[in-house]
Each structure stands twice: as structure tokens, then as C-alpha cells.
C-alpha positions as CSV (number, residue, x, y, z in Angstrom):
1,M,-10.5,-17.0,-32.9
2,R,-8.0,-14.0,-33.2
3,R,-10.7,-11.8,-31.8
4,R,-11.0,-13.7,-28.5
5,S,-7.0,-14.0,-28.1
6,S,-7.1,-10.1,-28.5
7,F,-9.8,-9.8,-25.8
8,F,-7.9,-11.9,-23.5
9,Q,-4.6,-10.0,-24.2
10,E,-6.5,-6.6,-23.4
11,I,-7.6,-8.1,-20.2
12,R,-3.9,-9.2,-19.2
13,L,-2.9,-5.5,-20.1
14,I,-5.7,-4.0,-17.9
15,H,-4.5,-6.4,-15.0
16,L,-1.1,-5.6,-15.5
17,A,-1.6,-1.8,-15.6
18,F,-3.8,-2.1,-12.3
19,F,-1.0,-4.1,-10.6
20,L,1.7,-1.5,-11.6
21,S,-0.5,1.1,-10.2
22,S,-1.2,-0.4,-7.1
23,I,2.5,-1.2,-6.0
24,S,4.4,1.3,-4.0
25,I,8.0,2.1,-4.9
26,P,10.1,2.9,-1.6
27,S,11.7,6.2,-1.7
28,F,15.3,5.5,-0.4
29,G,17.6,8.2,0.9
30,Q,14.6,10.6,1.7
31,E,13.7,11.7,5.3
32,S,10.5,10.1,6.4
33,Q,7.6,12.8,6.7
34,R,5.3,13.4,9.6
35,I,1.7,12.5,9.2
36,A,-1.0,13.7,11.4
37,F,-4.4,11.8,11.6
38,E,-7.1,14.1,13.1
39,N,-10.2,12.7,14.6
40,V,-9.5,9.0,14.6
41,R,-10.5,6.1,16.7
42,V,-7.5,4.1,17.6
43,F,-7.8,0.4,17.8
44,D,-6.1,-1.0,20.9
45,Q,-5.2,-4.7,20.1
46,C,-4.4,-5.4,23.8
47,T,-7.9,-4.6,25.2
48,L,-9.7,-5.2,21.7
49,S,-11.3,-1.8,22.1
50,L,-11.6,1.6,20.3
51,S,-10.4,4.8,21.8
52,S,-12.6,7.9,21.9
53,P,-11.8,10.4,19.1
54,Q,-7.9,11.1,19.1
55,H,-5.3,12.7,17.2
56,V,-2.3,10.8,16.1
57,L,1.3,12.1,14.8
58,I,3.4,9.6,12.8
59,E,6.8,9.7,11.4
60,G,8.1,7.1,9.3
61,N,6.8,3.9,11.0
62,R,6.7,5.3,14.4
63,I,3.7,6.8,16.3
64,L,5.1,10.0,18.0
65,Q,2.0,11.2,19.7
66,V,-1.6,10.2,20.8
67,S,-3.7,13.1,22.1
68,K,-7.3,14.2,22.5
69,D,-6.0,17.7,21.5
70,R,-3.9,18.7,18.5
71,T,-0.5,19.6,19.6
72,S,1.7,22.2,17.6
73,E,3.6,19.3,16.1
74,M,0.3,17.9,14.8
75,K,-0.7,21.2,13.3
76,N,2.6,21.5,11.6
77,A,2.9,18.1,10.1
78,P,3.4,18.4,6.3
79,I,0.6,15.9,5.7
80,Q,-2.8,16.2,7.5
81,I,-5.4,13.5,7.1
82,A,-9.0,14.1,8.3
83,G,-10.2,10.9,9.9
84,K,-13.7,11.7,10.2
85,G,-14.2,9.5,13.4
86,K,-12.9,6.5,11.3
87,T,-10.6,3.6,13.0
88,L,-6.9,3.7,12.8
89,I,-5.4,0.4,13.2
90,P,-1.4,0.7,14.2
91,G,0.7,-2.1,12.8
92,L,-1.9,-3.4,10.1
93,I,0.1,-4.2,7.2
94,D,-0.7,-5.3,3.5
95,V,0.3,-9.0,3.2
96,H,-1.5,-9.5,-0.2
97,V,1.3,-10.4,-2.7
98,H,1.6,-12.3,-6.1
99,L,4.9,-14.1,-5.6
100,V,5.0,-15.2,-9.1
101,F,5.6,-11.5,-10.2
102,G,8.7,-11.2,-8.1
103,S,10.7,-13.3,-10.6
104,L,9.9,-11.0,-13.4
105,S,11.5,-7.9,-14.6
106,M,9.5,-4.7,-15.2
107,V,10.5,-5.3,-19.0
108,E,9.2,-8.8,-18.9
109,M,5.9,-7.8,-17.0
110,M,5.1,-5.2,-19.6
111,S,5.8,-7.4,-22.8
112,P,3.1,-7.9,-25.0
113,G,4.1,-11.6,-25.4
114,L,3.7,-12.3,-21.6
115,N,1.5,-15.2,-21.0
116,Q,1.0,-17.9,-18.3
117,E,3.6,-20.3,-19.5
118,I,6.4,-17.7,-19.4
119,I,5.2,-16.6,-15.8
120,L,5.0,-20.0,-14.6
121,D,8.4,-21.1,-16.2
122,K,10.2,-17.8,-14.8
123,S,8.7,-18.2,-11.2
124,G,9.4,-22.0,-11.2
125,K,13.1,-21.3,-11.7
126,G,13.6,-18.0,-9.5
127,A,14.9,-14.9,-10.3
């Protein structure tokens, strides 16, 4: 029985490690960098169509330029992403979230004693 419990604890730790590695931590107080996407097809949600290959310059959460030719600002952007003809969908956001983890501190989530009862009890009471 102990062996099975250890197996499930390892699985929980693997899931926790994956979860922690997949979250993004906002960088407060830092300037937003410019990102240039090269050779992407932009999805237009109004016409439900894809553009011909374009170059797109983004800063923070704003699209600054969309052009068939790379501009000097695009060439000088610190982050360059080769789109290889793939689709860029402006405004698409990640809405996948596990709300129960919002009520747990990082220390609680990393605790070896973390179990389903603790998670449900803590999430039911709020933070």
C-alpha cells in the first residue's frame, strides 16, 4: 500500500512541477519589448480570412505595424520570431486556469503533504 501512495505522490509532484513551469510571472516595472514576427499570415476576425504573408511588429499588448515588407523598426526589434508562414491570431488569450490553485500559496502548493482534501478545503474558504 505504501508503494502505491508513493507512486501517486510522485505523480502529484510531476503535475505540480509542470504547473509551476507553465505559469508566467508578470514582470512589473519593466518596459515592454518590441517583438517582430516575420512571414506570418494574420487572421482577420471581421472577414474570417487569412492575409498573405506579412510582417508584424508588436510592443507590449499593441500591434504597431503590419506590413508586406520588413520596416527598419521591425529589423531592430530585440525579439525576432520567424513565423514560417504560420498563422498569427491577434487577441487570442489563454483562458485555461485551475481556480482551486488561486487560494494556495506557493509554499502550500510545494508541500509534500499537499492532498486533495487540503486543496478543496482551502479553495472552498477562499484565500
